[in-house]
C-alpha positions in Angstrom: 246.9 48.3 129.5 244.6 50.2 131.9 243.8 49.2 135.5 241.2 50.6 137.8 242.0 51.4 141.4 239.3 51.4 144.0 238.9 54.0 146.7 237.5 51.5 149.2 239.8 50.3 151.9 241.9 47.4 150.8 239.7 46.6 147.7 241.7 45.3 144.8 241.2 47.0 141.4 238.2 46.2 139.3 238.1 44.2 136.2 240.6 45.4 133.6 239.5 46.9 130.4 240.8 45.5 127.1 244.2 47.0 126.1 244.1 50.1 124.1 246.6 52.7 122.8 247.0 55.6 125.2 246.3 59.0 123.8 249.3 60.8 122.3 248.5 64.0 124.1 247.0 64.5 127.6 243.2 65.0 127.7 241.9 68.5 128.0 241.0 67.8 131.6 242.9 65.2 133.6 240.2 65.1 136.3 237.9 62.1 135.9 235.0 60.8 138.1 236.0 58.1 140.5 234.2 55.5 138.5 236.2 56.3 135.5 239.6 56.4 137.2 242.4 54.8 135.1 246.1 54.3 135.6 248.2 53.9 132.5 250.6 51.0 132.3 254.1 52.2 131.3 256.6 51.0 128.8 260.3 50.9 129.4 260.6 54.0 127.3 258.6 56.3 129.5 260.7 58.8 131.3 258.3 59.9 134.1 256.0 57.8 136.2 252.5 59.2 136.2 253.8 62.4 134.6 256.1 63.5 137.5 259.6 62.9 138.6 259.3 61.0 141.9 262.8 60.9 143.0 264.4 64.3 143.4 266.1 63.5 146.7 262.6 63.2 148.4 260.3 60.6 149.4 256.8 60.6 148.1 254.2 59.6 150.6 251.0 60.3 148.7 250.1 61.4 145.1 246.8 62.4 143.7 245.1 64.8 141.4 242.4 66.9 143.0 239.7 68.8 141.2 238.7 72.3 142.3 236.0 70.7 144.3 238.5 68.5 146.2 237.6 65.2 144.6 240.6 62.8 144.6 241.3 60.9 141.5 244.3 59.0 140.0 245.2 59.0 136.3 247.6 59.7 133.5 247.8 63.2 132.0 248.0 64.8 135.4 251.1 66.7 134.5 250.6 69.8 132.3 252.3 73.1 131.8 251.0 76.7 132.3 249.6 78.6 135.2 246.1 77.7 134.3 246.8 74.0 134.8 248.2 74.4 138.3 245.0 73.3 140.0 244.8 70.2 137.8 248.4 69.2 138.3 249.0 66.2 140.5 249.1 67.3 144.1 252.1 65.3 145.6 253.1 65.4 149.2 256.8 65.2 149.4 258.6 64.3 152.6 262.3 65.1 153.0 264.7 62.4 154.0 264.6 61.8 157.8 261.3 63.6 158.3 258.6 62.0 160.5 255.8 64.2 159.2 254.0 61.8 157.0 250.5 61.1 155.7 248.4 59.3 158.3 248.2 55.5 157.9 244.7 54.0 158.1 244.1 51.7 161.0 241.8 48.8 160.2 240.7 45.5 161.8 242.1 42.8 159.5 239.4 40.3 160.4 236.7 42.8 159.3 238.1 43.2 155.8 240.1 40.0 155.0 240.3 36.3 155.7 244.0 35.7 156.3 245.3 32.2 155.4 248.8 30.7 155.3 252.2 32.5 155.1 253.6 32.7 151.6 257.1 33.9 152.3 259.3 35.9 154.6 262.2 38.3 154.3 264.5 40.5 156.3 261.9 43.2 156.9 258.6 41.4 157.0 256.5 38.5 155.7 253.7 37.9 153.2 250.5 36.0 153.8 247.7 34.8 151.5 244.4 36.4 152.2 240.9 36.8 150.7 239.0 40.0 150.5 235.7 39.3 152.2 233.6 41.6 150.0 234.9 40.7 146.6 236.2 37.1 147.3 239.4 38.0 145.5 242.6 36.3 146.7 245.4 38.8 147.5 248.8 38.9 149.2 249.3 41.1 152.3 252.8 42.2 153.1 253.3 42.8 156.8 256.0 44.9 158.5 256.1 44.1 162.2 256.3 46.9 164.7 258.3 48.3 166.4 261.1 46.7 164.4 260.0 48.5 161.2 260.4 52.3 161.0 257.4 54.1 159.6 259.6 55.9 157.0 261.0 52.6 155.7 257.5 51.2 155.4 256.2 54.2 153.5 259.2 54.3 151.2 258.7 50.6 150.2 255.0 51.1 149.6 255.5 54.2 147.4 258.2 52.5 145.3 256.0 49.4 144.9 252.8 51.4 144.1 254.3 53.9 141.7 256.2 51.2 139.8 253.3 48.7 139.7 251.7 50.0 136.5 254.5 48.3 134.5 253.3 45.0 133.2 256.3 43.1 134.6 256.2 44.5 138.1 253.9 43.1 140.8 250.6 45.1 141.2 250.4 47.0 144.5 246.9 48.2 145.4 246.4 51.7 146.7 246.5 52.2 150.5 248.8 52.1 153.5 247.4 50.4 156.6 248.1 49.5 160.2 246.5 46.7 162.1 244.1 47.7 164.9 246.3 46.2 167.6 249.3 48.2 166.3 251.3 45.0 165.7 252.2 45.7 162.1 252.0 48.0 159.1 250.8 46.4 155.8 249.8 47.0 152.2 248.1 44.8 149.7 249.5 43.2 146.5 248.2 40.9 143.8 248.6 37.2 144.6 250.8 34.9 142.5 249.2 31.5 142.4 252.2 29.6 141.0 255.8 29.9 142.1 258.9 31.9 142.2 261.7 31.4 139.8 263.7 29.8 142.6 261.1 27.1 143.0 260.8 26.6 139.3 264.5 26.0 138.9 264.8 23.8 141.9 262.0 21.6 140.4 264.4 20.8 137.6 266.8 18.9 139.9 269.8 21.1 139.0 269.4 20.9 135.2 268.0 24.4 134.7 264.9 25.5 132.9 266.5 25.6 129.5 267.3 28.3 127.0 263.8 28.9 125.7 262.3 29.5 129.1 265.3 31.5 130.3 264.8 33.9 127.3 261.1 34.2 128.3 262.0 35.0 131.9 264.7 37.5 131.0 262.6 39.3 128.4 260.1 40.1 131.2 262.7 40.8 133.9 264.8 43.0 131.7 261.8 45.0 130.7 261.1 45.8 134.4 264.7 46.5 135.3 265.4 48.6 132.2 262.3 50.7 133.1 263.6 51.2 136.7 267.1 52.1 135.5 265.6 54.6 133.1 264.0 56.2 136.2 267.4 56.1 137.9 266.2 53.6 140.4 268.2 50.5 141.5 266.4 47.4 142.7 269.3 46.2 144.9 267.7 42.9 145.8 267.4 41.0 142.6 267.2 37.3 143.1 265.3 34.2 141.9 263.0 34.4 144.9 261.9 37.9 143.9 260.9 36.9 140.4 257.4 35.5 140.3 256.1 33.0 137.6 252.4 33.3 137.2 252.2 30.5 134.6 254.6 27.7 135.3 253.9 25.9 132.1 254.9 28.4 129.5 256.5 31.2 131.6 254.4 33.8 129.7 253.7 36.0 132.7 256.6 37.0 134.9 256.9 39.8 137.4 259.5 41.4 139.6 258.7 42.0 143.3 260.1 43.3 146.6 261.3 46.9 146.5 262.4 47.1 150.1 266.0 48.0 149.2 265.2 50.1 146.1 267.0 53.4 146.1 267.8 56.2 143.7 271.1 55.9 141.8 274.0 57.6 143.5 272.2 57.6 146.9 274.3 56.7 149.9 273.4 53.8 152.1 274.9 52.0 155.0 276.0 48.4 154.2 274.3 45.8 156.4 276.2 42.7 157.4 274.4 40.4 155.1 275.7 38.6 152.0 274.2 36.1 149.5 275.3 34.5 146.2 273.7 37.4 144.1 275.9 40.1 145.6 278.7 41.7 143.6 282.4 41.6 144.8 282.3 45.3 145.8 279.5 44.5 148.2 281.1 41.3 149.5 284.3 43.2 150.3 282.6 45.9 152.5 282.2 45.9 156.3 279.1 46.5 158.4 278.0 50.2 158.5 280.3 51.2 155.7 278.8 53.9 153.5 278.2 52.8 149.9 277.0 54.6 146.8 274.1 53.0 144.9 274.7 52.2 141.3 273.0 50.2 138.5 275.9 47.8 138.2 274.7 46.1 141.3 271.6 44.9 139.5 273.5 43.9 136.4 275.8 41.6 138.5 272.7 39.9 140.0 271.2 39.4 136.6 274.4 37.6 135.5 274.1 35.2 138.5 270.4 34.6 137.7 271.2 34.0 134.1 273.7 31.3 135.0 271.3 29.8 137.6 268.4 29.5 135.1 270.5 27.6 132.5 272.6 25.4 134.9 270.2 24.9 137.8 272.8 25.9 140.4 274.7 28.9 141.4 278.2 29.7 140.0 279.5 30.3 143.6 278.4 30.9 147.1 280.1 34.3 147.5 281.9 36.6 145.1 285.1 36.7 147.1 288.6 35.4 146.4 288.1 33.2 149.5 285.5 31.2 147.5 287.4 28.9 145.1 284.8 28.8 142.3 284.7 32.6 142.1 288.5 32.8 142.4 288.9 30.5 139.4 286.5 32.6 137.4 288.3 35.8 138.3 291.6 34.3 137.4 290.3 33.3 134.0 288.9 36.8 133.4 292.2 38.4 134.3 294.0 35.9 131.9 296.0 34.5 134.8 294.6 31.1 134.0 294.0 30.1 130.4 291.6 27.3 131.3 288.0 28.2 131.5 286.3 26.7 134.6 284.4 23.6 133.6 281.0 24.8 134.8 281.1 27.4 132.0 282.0 25.1 129.2 278.4 24.6 128.0 277.8 28.3 127.2 278.1 29.5 123.6 280.5 32.3 122.6 277.8 34.9 123.1 276.5 33.4 126.3 280.0 33.4 127.7 280.4 37.0 126.6 277.2 37.9 128.5 278.6 36.4 131.6 281.9 38.2 131.2 280.2 41.5 130.8 277.9 41.0 133.8 280.1 39.0 136.2 283.1 41.2 135.9 284.6 42.7 139.2 285.3 45.9 137.3 282.1 47.9 137.9 282.7 50.3 135.0 283.0 47.4 132.5 279.6 45.9 133.2 276.9 46.1 130.6 273.8 48.2 130.9 270.4 46.5 131.4 269.7 47.3 127.7 272.8 45.5 126.5 272.0 42.5 128.6 268.4 42.4 127.1 269.7 42.6 123.5 272.1 39.7 124.0 269.6 37.5 125.8 266.9 38.0 123.2 268.9 37.8 120.0 271.8 35.4 120.6 272.3 31.7 121.0 273.2 31.2 124.7 274.3 27.5 124.9 276.4 25.3 122.7 274.6 22.6 120.7 274.2 19.4 122.8 277.1 17.1 122.1 276.3 13.9 120.3 277.1 10.6 121.9 280.8 9.9 122.2 280.8 7.0 119.8 279.7 9.4 117.0 283.1 11.1 117.2 284.9 7.9 116.3 285.3 6.2 112.9 284.7 2.5 112.8 285.6 0.4 109.8 283.4 -2.6 109.2 285.5 -5.5 108.1 283.8 -7.9 105.7 283.6 -11.4 106.9 286.6 -13.5 105.9 286.0 -15.7 103.0 286.0 -19.4 103.4 289.6 -19.7 102.3 290.8 -17.3 105.0 288.9 -19.1 107.7 291.6 -21.8 107.6 294.1 -19.3 109.1 295.7 -20.1 112.4 294.4 -18.8 115.7 297.6 -16.7 116.2 297.0 -15.0 112.9 293.4 -14.0 113.9 294.6 -12.6 117.2 297.1 -10.4 115.4 294.4 -9.0 113.1 292.2 -8.1 116.2 295.1 -6.4 117.8 295.7 -4.2 114.8 292.0 -3.2 114.7 292.0 -2.3 118.4 295.1 -0.1 118.0 293.6 1.6 115.0 290.4 2.4 117.0 292.4 3.7 119.9 294.4 6.1 117.6 291.1 7.3 116.1 289.7 8.0 119.5 292.8 10.0 120.5 292.7 12.1 117.3 289.0 12.9 117.9 289.5 13.8 121.5 292.5 16.0 120.6 290.6 17.9 117.9 287.7 18.5 120.3 290.0 19.9 122.9 291.7 22.2 120.3 288.4 23.5 119.2 287.4 24.4 122.8 290.7 26.2 123.5 290.3 28.1 120.2 286.8 29.3 121.2 288.1 30.5 124.6 290.9 32.4 122.9 288.5 34.1 120.5 286.1 35.0 123.3 289.0 36.4 125.4 289.9 38.7 122.5 286.6 40.5 122.9 287.9 42.3 125.9 290.9 43.7 124.1 
């Protein structure tokens, strides 16, 4: 898939051309006229974004390919080897961590370019509003970062991660350009608008029943493609939650995208923990204290994926906090450590493979968590829920007794009462046997599942 980015201030990309297979080798000259600018969408297998490694302990503030005449273009194939290709190579401006020497941010009057409507959402670092581009009439989303609360380096970092990851088909499109309002009240950049809802809103609409296995597979196929791509680039999202997964078609869940890269960092980077927890956070995060230095790793995302998986299928969260002070989590951890043989009831509806996925994502042992690739394989190929149980009466065996013949109708009332009592006792025994067999089957499944860890 190819998209066209416009050089005009705040203008969303033009109409997309039909999908076509990218060339197997870079073109002879990567420099193209502005009107022919293209940016290639990447698959999860690509190892470089736009032909360069973005994350060698530096922050990219701008990236472009310039021709010898100085014309700025964007496009794939910008990376090439040999001294003769140096002038054609992408001219990236790298800013070291902590530096304040950055590319200038364009200052514009919002009212001149956009018609701003209602607020769509808010977060820890800013808020998003629906707007319409005056010239094209296209609806877009503007992400604002209030000043002076937002540091310029943090704003530029989020924009660059958002922009350079956006060519992936399951990551929200971020349009080129960093801006500042004319009254200096906020930084902002422009993204595509999602007309439907977030995954959180879609699940809440089910009244705590979940979106079902089919739709969960659709959502996770898209989300895992995006996260696996990020992990291949050694990037960790760090803020995966249902609110940051956007559903563009609420009917068939065919178009799903991941958004919000404000906390995204390179793997093994060190960050200070902020005193903030939610139900998506892993135990190692919940046990930290404010300003404690942490090392970023991919297992953080995998844990969050396990919570989202449970939330999609059950319509509610497994616990409020992954801490032993939270009883639902404590019960799960006790079962994982085989200190309690009884699986918590809320997990009973998962199949053997579905339960294994939860064990391999929601394990407190970081090194034992699956990779994003392993999660994707399990979700897409395996049955995740047990078959729906038939009605209770189907488990019992009832014997129809033929009507008594006319000769037996002369029996006394006491004799009839005795026959009814026998039939009642027989039915009770059959119910007890059926219930016992069902319980034994469930315990057996838990034992088999527990052996997978050995």
